[in-house]
C-alpha positions as CSV (number, residue, x, y, z in Angstrom):
1,M,234.1,-34.8,173.2
2,R,236.5,-35.0,176.1
3,I,236.1,-31.9,178.2
4,T,238.1,-30.5,181.2
5,V,236.3,-28.1,183.5
6,V,238.8,-26.2,185.7
7,A,237.5,-25.3,189.2
8,L,234.6,-27.3,190.6
9,G,232.9,-24.5,192.6
10,K,229.3,-23.5,192.6
11,I,229.4,-22.7,188.9
12,G,232.1,-25.1,187.6
13,L,230.7,-28.3,189.1
14,P,227.1,-27.8,187.7
15,L,228.7,-27.0,184.3
16,A,230.7,-30.2,184.4
17,V,227.6,-32.1,185.3
18,Q,225.7,-30.4,182.5
19,F,228.3,-31.3,179.9
20,A,228.4,-34.9,181.2
21,R,224.6,-35.2,181.0
22,S,224.8,-34.0,177.4
23,G,226.7,-37.1,176.5
24,H,230.4,-36.1,176.8
25,T,233.3,-37.4,178.9
26,V,234.2,-34.8,181.5
27,I,237.1,-34.4,183.8
28,G,236.7,-31.9,186.7
29,A,240.0,-30.4,187.8
30,D,240.3,-28.6,191.2
31,I,243.2,-27.8,193.5
32,D,241.2,-28.8,196.6
33,Q,241.6,-32.6,197.3
34,R,238.5,-32.7,199.5
35,T,236.4,-31.4,196.6
36,V,237.9,-33.9,194.2
37,D,237.3,-36.8,196.6
38,L,233.7,-35.8,197.1
39,V,233.0,-35.4,193.4
40,T,234.7,-38.7,192.7
41,A,232.4,-40.3,195.2
42,G,229.4,-38.7,193.5
43,T,228.7,-36.4,196.5
44,A,228.0,-32.7,196.1
45,P,230.6,-30.7,198.0
46,F,228.2,-27.9,198.8
47,P,224.4,-27.6,199.5
48,G,221.7,-25.5,197.9
49,E,222.1,-26.2,194.2
50,A,218.8,-27.5,192.7
51,H,219.2,-31.0,191.2
52,L,223.0,-31.1,191.6
53,A,223.1,-34.0,194.0
54,E,221.0,-36.4,191.9
55,H,222.6,-35.3,188.6
56,L,226.1,-35.7,190.0
57,T,225.4,-39.1,191.3
58,E,224.0,-40.1,187.9
59,V,227.0,-39.0,185.8
60,V,229.6,-40.3,188.2
61,A,228.0,-43.7,188.4
62,A,227.8,-43.8,184.6
63,G,231.5,-43.0,184.3
64,H,230.9,-39.7,182.4
65,L,232.4,-37.5,185.1
66,T,235.7,-37.9,187.0
67,A,237.7,-35.5,189.1
68,T,241.4,-34.8,189.6
69,T,243.8,-32.3,191.1
70,D,246.1,-32.7,188.0
71,T,244.8,-30.0,185.6
72,T,247.7,-30.4,183.2
73,A,247.1,-34.2,182.7
74,A,243.4,-33.6,182.3
75,V,243.9,-31.0,179.6
76,A,246.4,-33.2,177.8
77,E,243.6,-35.6,177.0
78,S,240.8,-33.1,176.3
79,D,239.2,-31.6,173.2
80,A,237.9,-28.6,175.1
81,V,238.9,-26.8,178.3
82,V,236.5,-24.5,180.3
83,L,237.9,-22.4,183.1
84,V,235.7,-21.1,185.9
85,V,238.3,-20.1,188.4
86,P,237.4,-17.3,190.8
87,L,238.7,-13.8,190.2
88,F,238.4,-11.1,192.9
89,V,239.5,-7.5,193.4
90,D,241.5,-6.1,196.3
91,E,240.5,-3.1,198.5
92,N,241.7,-0.7,195.8
93,G,239.5,-2.3,193.1
94,I,242.5,-4.0,191.4
95,P,241.9,-7.5,190.0
96,D,243.8,-10.3,191.6
97,F,244.7,-12.6,188.8
98,A,246.8,-15.0,190.9
99,A,244.4,-18.0,190.8
100,M,243.6,-17.5,187.2
101,D,247.2,-17.2,186.2
102,T,248.1,-20.4,188.1
103,A,245.2,-22.3,186.4
104,T,246.2,-20.9,183.0
105,T,249.8,-22.0,183.4
106,A,248.6,-25.5,184.3
107,V,246.3,-25.5,181.2
108,A,249.1,-24.3,179.0
109,A,251.4,-27.2,180.1
110,G,248.9,-29.8,178.9
111,L,247.5,-27.9,175.8
112,R,247.7,-29.7,172.5
113,P,246.8,-28.6,168.9
114,G,243.2,-28.4,168.0
115,T,241.9,-27.8,171.6
116,L,239.3,-25.2,172.4
117,V,240.0,-23.0,175.5
118,S,237.0,-21.1,176.9
119,Y,237.2,-18.7,179.9
120,E,233.9,-18.3,181.7
121,T,235.1,-16.4,184.7
122,T,234.1,-12.7,184.5
123,L,237.2,-10.8,183.3
124,P,238.2,-7.2,182.5
125,V,237.8,-6.3,178.9
126,G,240.8,-7.4,176.9
127,T,242.1,-10.1,179.4
128,T,241.4,-13.1,177.3
129,R,243.3,-11.8,174.3
130,H,246.1,-9.8,175.9
131,R,246.8,-11.7,179.1
132,F,245.7,-15.3,178.9
133,G,246.4,-15.7,175.1
134,P,250.1,-14.9,175.5
135,M,250.3,-17.0,178.7
136,L,248.8,-20.0,177.0
137,A,251.2,-19.5,174.0
138,E,254.3,-19.2,176.2
139,G,253.4,-22.3,178.2
140,S,252.4,-24.5,175.3
141,G,254.5,-23.4,172.4
142,L,251.3,-23.1,170.4
143,T,249.8,-20.1,168.7
144,P,246.3,-18.9,169.8
145,G,243.9,-18.8,166.9
146,V,246.2,-21.0,164.8
147,D,247.0,-24.1,166.8
148,F,244.2,-23.8,169.3
149,S,240.9,-21.8,169.6
150,L,240.5,-19.2,172.4
151,V,237.2,-17.7,173.4
152,F,235.5,-15.9,176.2
153,S,232.0,-17.1,177.2
154,P,230.7,-15.6,180.5
155,E,228.7,-17.7,183.0
156,R,225.3,-16.0,183.4
157,V,223.7,-18.2,186.0
158,F,222.4,-17.7,189.5
159,T,223.6,-20.1,192.2
160,G,220.8,-22.3,193.4
161,R,219.2,-22.6,189.9
162,V,222.2,-23.1,187.6
163,F,220.7,-25.9,185.5
164,A,217.5,-23.9,184.8
165,D,219.5,-20.8,184.0
166,L,221.7,-22.6,181.5
167,R,218.6,-23.4,179.5
168,K,216.9,-20.0,180.0
169,Y,219.6,-17.5,179.0
170,P,221.5,-17.2,175.7
171,K,225.1,-18.3,175.8
172,L,227.4,-15.5,174.7
173,V,230.6,-16.4,172.9
174,G,233.3,-14.2,171.4
175,G,236.7,-15.4,170.3
176,I,240.1,-13.8,169.5
177,D,239.4,-14.5,165.8
178,D,236.5,-15.7,163.7
179,A,237.7,-19.3,163.7
180,S,237.9,-19.3,167.5
181,T,234.4,-17.8,167.7
182,A,233.0,-20.5,165.3
183,A,234.7,-23.2,167.4
184,G,233.3,-21.8,170.6
185,I,229.8,-21.6,169.2
186,A,230.0,-25.2,167.9
187,F,231.1,-26.4,171.3
188,Y,228.4,-24.8,173.3
189,D,225.8,-25.9,170.8
190,E,226.8,-29.5,171.6
191,V,226.8,-29.2,175.4
192,L,223.8,-26.9,176.2
193,Q,220.1,-27.1,175.5
194,F,217.8,-24.0,175.5
195,D,214.3,-23.1,176.3
196,D,212.2,-21.5,173.6
197,R,211.7,-17.8,174.4
198,T,209.6,-15.4,172.3
199,D,210.7,-12.3,174.3
200,L,214.2,-12.2,172.8
201,P,215.3,-10.3,169.6
202,R,216.7,-13.5,168.2
203,P,216.2,-17.2,169.0
204,N,217.5,-18.4,172.3
205,G,220.7,-20.4,172.1
206,V,224.4,-19.6,171.5
207,W,224.9,-16.0,170.5
208,D,227.9,-14.8,168.4
209,M,229.3,-11.7,170.1
210,G,231.9,-11.2,167.4
211,T,234.9,-10.7,169.7
212,A,236.2,-11.8,173.1
213,E,236.1,-8.2,174.1
214,A,232.4,-7.8,173.3
215,A,231.6,-10.9,175.3
216,E,233.7,-9.7,178.3
217,M,232.0,-6.3,178.3
218,A,228.5,-7.9,178.0
219,K,229.0,-9.7,181.3
220,L,230.5,-6.6,183.0
221,A,227.7,-4.4,181.7
222,E,224.8,-6.6,182.6
223,T,226.1,-7.0,186.2
224,T,227.1,-3.4,186.6
225,Y,223.6,-2.3,185.5
226,R,222.2,-4.2,188.5
227,D,224.6,-2.5,190.9
228,V,223.8,0.9,189.5
229,N,220.0,0.2,189.5
230,I,220.2,-1.0,193.2
231,G,222.3,2.1,194.1
232,L,219.6,4.3,192.6
233,A,216.9,2.4,194.5
234,N,218.8,2.8,197.7
235,Q,219.2,6.5,197.1
236,F,215.4,6.8,196.5
237,A,214.8,4.7,199.7
238,R,216.9,7.0,201.9
239,Y,215.1,10.1,200.5
240,A,211.7,8.3,201.1
241,D,212.7,7.6,204.7
242,R,213.4,11.3,205.2
243,T,210.1,12.4,203.7
244,G,207.6,9.8,204.9
245,I,207.2,8.0,201.6
246,D,206.9,4.3,201.1
247,I,209.4,3.5,198.4
248,R,207.8,0.1,197.6
249,R,204.6,1.8,196.5
250,V,206.6,4.2,194.4
251,I,208.6,1.4,192.7
252,E,205.5,-0.7,192.0
253,A,203.9,2.3,190.4
254,C,207.0,3.2,188.3
255,N,207.4,-0.4,187.1
256,S,203.8,-0.6,186.0
257,Q,204.8,0.8,182.6
258,P,207.5,-0.6,180.3
259,F,210.1,2.1,180.6
260,S,211.0,1.7,184.3
261,H,212.7,-1.3,185.8
262,L,213.6,-0.2,189.2
263,H,215.2,-2.8,191.5
264,Q,214.5,-3.0,195.3
265,P,216.6,-1.3,197.9
266,G,218.2,-3.2,200.8
267,I,220.8,-3.3,203.5
268,A,223.6,-4.7,201.3
269,V,224.7,-6.0,197.9
270,G,226.7,-9.1,198.4
271,G,227.9,-12.2,196.7
272,H,230.6,-13.1,194.2
273,C,229.2,-10.9,191.4
274,I,227.5,-7.6,192.0
275,P,230.0,-6.1,194.5
276,I,233.0,-7.1,192.4
277,Y,232.2,-6.7,188.7
278,P,231.5,-3.0,188.8
279,R,234.9,-2.5,190.3
280,I,236.4,-4.7,187.5
281,Y,234.6,-2.4,185.0
282,L,236.0,0.7,186.8
283,W,239.5,-0.8,186.4
284,N,238.9,-0.8,182.7
285,D,237.0,2.6,182.7
286,P,238.0,4.8,185.6
287,E,236.0,7.7,184.1
288,A,232.7,5.8,184.8
289,T,231.5,8.2,187.5
290,V,227.9,6.8,187.6
291,V,229.3,3.3,188.3
292,R,231.6,4.6,191.0
293,A,228.8,6.6,192.7
294,A,226.5,3.6,192.8
295,R,229.1,1.3,194.3
296,E,229.8,3.8,197.0
297,A,226.0,4.3,197.7
298,N,225.5,0.5,198.0
299,A,228.6,0.1,200.3
300,E,227.1,2.7,202.7
301,M,223.8,0.8,203.3
302,P,224.9,-1.3,206.3
303,Q,226.0,1.8,208.1
304,Y,222.7,3.5,207.1
305,A,220.7,0.6,208.6
306,V,222.5,1.0,211.9
307,G,221.8,4.7,211.9
308,L,218.2,3.9,211.2
309,L,218.1,1.5,214.2
310,E,219.6,4.3,216.4
311,S,216.8,6.6,215.2
312,I,214.1,4.3,216.6
313,A,216.0,2.6,219.5
314,G,218.1,5.4,220.8
315,D,221.7,5.0,222.0
316,L,222.9,1.5,221.3
317,T,225.9,1.6,223.6
318,G,226.2,-1.7,225.5
319,R,222.9,-3.0,224.0
320,R,222.7,-6.4,222.4
321,V,221.7,-6.3,218.8
322,A,220.8,-9.5,216.9
323,V,221.9,-9.5,213.2
324,L,219.7,-12.0,211.3
325,G,221.6,-13.5,208.4
326,A,225.3,-14.2,207.8
327,S,224.7,-15.2,204.2
328,Y,224.8,-12.5,201.5
329,R,221.3,-13.5,200.4
330,G,218.5,-15.8,201.5
331,G,218.7,-19.5,200.9
332,V,222.5,-19.6,200.2
333,K,225.1,-20.7,202.6
334,E,227.7,-18.2,201.4
335,T,229.2,-15.1,203.0
336,A,231.1,-13.7,200.0
337,F,231.0,-9.9,200.5
338,S,228.0,-10.3,202.7
339,G,226.5,-7.3,204.4
340,V,226.9,-9.0,207.7
341,F,230.5,-7.9,208.0
342,A,229.9,-4.2,207.5
343,T,226.7,-4.4,209.7
344,V,228.5,-6.0,212.6
345,A,231.4,-3.5,212.2
346,A,229.0,-0.5,212.2
347,L,227.2,-1.8,215.3
348,S,230.5,-2.2,217.1
349,E,231.5,1.3,216.1
350,V,228.5,2.8,217.9
351,G,229.2,0.7,221.0
352,A,226.5,-2.0,220.5
353,V,227.1,-5.7,221.2
354,P,226.3,-7.5,217.9
355,V,225.3,-11.1,217.8
356,V,224.6,-13.1,214.7
357,Q,222.0,-15.8,213.8
358,D,221.7,-17.7,210.6
359,P,219.7,-20.9,210.1
360,M,222.3,-22.2,207.6
361,F,225.3,-21.9,209.9
362,T,226.3,-23.6,213.1
363,D,227.5,-21.7,216.1
364,D,231.1,-22.9,215.4
365,E,230.8,-21.7,211.8
366,L,229.6,-18.3,213.0
367,R,232.4,-18.1,215.5
368,A,234.9,-19.0,212.8
369,L,233.6,-16.0,210.9
370,G,234.3,-13.8,213.9
371,F,230.7,-13.5,215.2
372,A,229.1,-14.2,218.5
373,P,226.2,-16.6,217.9
374,Y,222.6,-15.6,218.7
375,H,219.7,-18.1,219.1
376,L,216.1,-17.1,218.3
377,G,214.2,-16.7,221.5
378,E,217.1,-15.3,223.4
379,A,216.9,-11.9,225.0
380,A,218.2,-9.0,222.9
381,D,217.5,-5.3,222.7
382,A,217.1,-4.8,219.0
383,A,217.6,-6.6,215.7
384,I,218.6,-6.0,212.1
385,V,217.5,-8.3,209.3
386,Q,220.5,-8.7,206.9
387,A,219.5,-11.7,204.8
388,D,216.1,-12.7,203.5
389,H,216.1,-16.3,204.6
390,L,212.6,-17.8,204.2
391,E,212.7,-18.8,207.8
392,Y,212.5,-15.2,208.9
393,R,209.1,-14.7,207.3
394,D,207.4,-16.4,210.2
395,L,209.3,-14.6,213.0
396,G,207.3,-12.8,215.7
397,A,207.7,-11.4,219.2
398,G,207.8,-15.0,220.7
399,N,211.1,-15.9,219.0
400,L,212.6,-12.4,218.5
401,P,211.8,-10.6,221.8
402,V,213.2,-7.1,220.9
403,S,211.8,-3.6,221.1
404,A,213.2,-2.3,217.8
405,I,213.9,-3.9,214.4
406,V,215.3,-2.6,211.2
407,D,214.2,-4.9,208.4
408,G,216.9,-4.6,205.8
409,R,215.2,-7.0,203.4
410,R,211.5,-6.2,204.0
411,I,210.7,-9.7,204.8
412,L,209.1,-9.5,208.3
413,D,205.4,-9.1,209.1
414,A,205.4,-6.1,211.4
415,A,202.0,-7.1,212.8
416,R,203.8,-10.1,214.5
417,F,205.7,-7.6,216.7
418,P,202.9,-5.6,218.4
419,E,205.2,-4.2,221.1
420,A,208.2,-3.4,218.9
421,T,209.0,-0.6,216.5
422,V,209.6,-2.3,213.1
423,V,211.1,-0.1,210.3
424,A,212.0,-1.3,206.8
425,I,214.5,0.5,204.7
426,G,212.6,2.9,202.5
427,S,209.3,2.4,204.3
428,G,209.1,6.1,205.2
429,T,208.4,5.4,208.9
430,R,211.6,6.6,210.4
């Protein structure tokens, strides 16, 4: 097959490489010329994705993967088109379809009969059928489900381990009609390979979801579950802090039997997925009070961490507080919806002088994000751990000379700070 992958980001590029490694001819389309140039040269445009660098070099050298900024031209010579364009929500929780609409318009202009179009970007329920189907029809003059196949098949991978996750998790596919679903299943059977798993109710592989709406809801539901679960854990952690209970012991005990699957509490829920998809679900289902409450509970955690620091360090006015971690999670150079922004804002609100350190960012990059850089070993009054970078596990009083620390990710060894008060969220030692 000839396949176009639209948007060569942290999911799209590994997908394009995966398809190319499965023996197909792939064109990666992206609006960013720099990304296209790097991919054309066989160079990964971002770090941190396991095996991407070597696999990309391999498929580009073999001529199986090329890149372009001309999406329409790429689609015009393709048998299948996979879109992984970002979709965000605004401050009111309303989806911003601008980038997806632009990409869909470009795809429609090059669409030809017999092509499969698959959306992998997480979407509100009904979007594939009722928004993008008509847009593709209007721009191409073709009828969805008659002249071309249209499916939704959510990406279900974790950045940093995309290739492993593509093998590990079932690929969910649902179309706007039975024929589209069948075409989508046949496509993904050709481009993906799966690990054997005995823990699933049916064999691992491509799973028929019946409809695009069911596939759309499956992605929203599995991600919203995580946000709600973390929100519950954070509520438990706050109560544990008030009552002198170590929530980690409680969670370990609860999860020792098969009916409890409590997640871990923490200072923030960040990234492109968990903070966003529950809000997309709420756009579909505004009566989902549990989802709304969990989102609010998680959004409050950076401010709670600052309050926790005040409880052990006293008034923070004019005091220098090091925030460790600009990334939304450890090991990833990405600040999408990172808790660092709310943490720095909360510190500033109480009069503190926040400074930020992150082993993955240069001083100039931190300044570009609006932060004053901090270097380990420099003087500071207190610290808050915001991201669980592995480098932080070995920190001690020698390179973090502060008197009070809130460990928002429970990654530090408190014994390494004999003269400081170290408190983890949910440790019960407030």
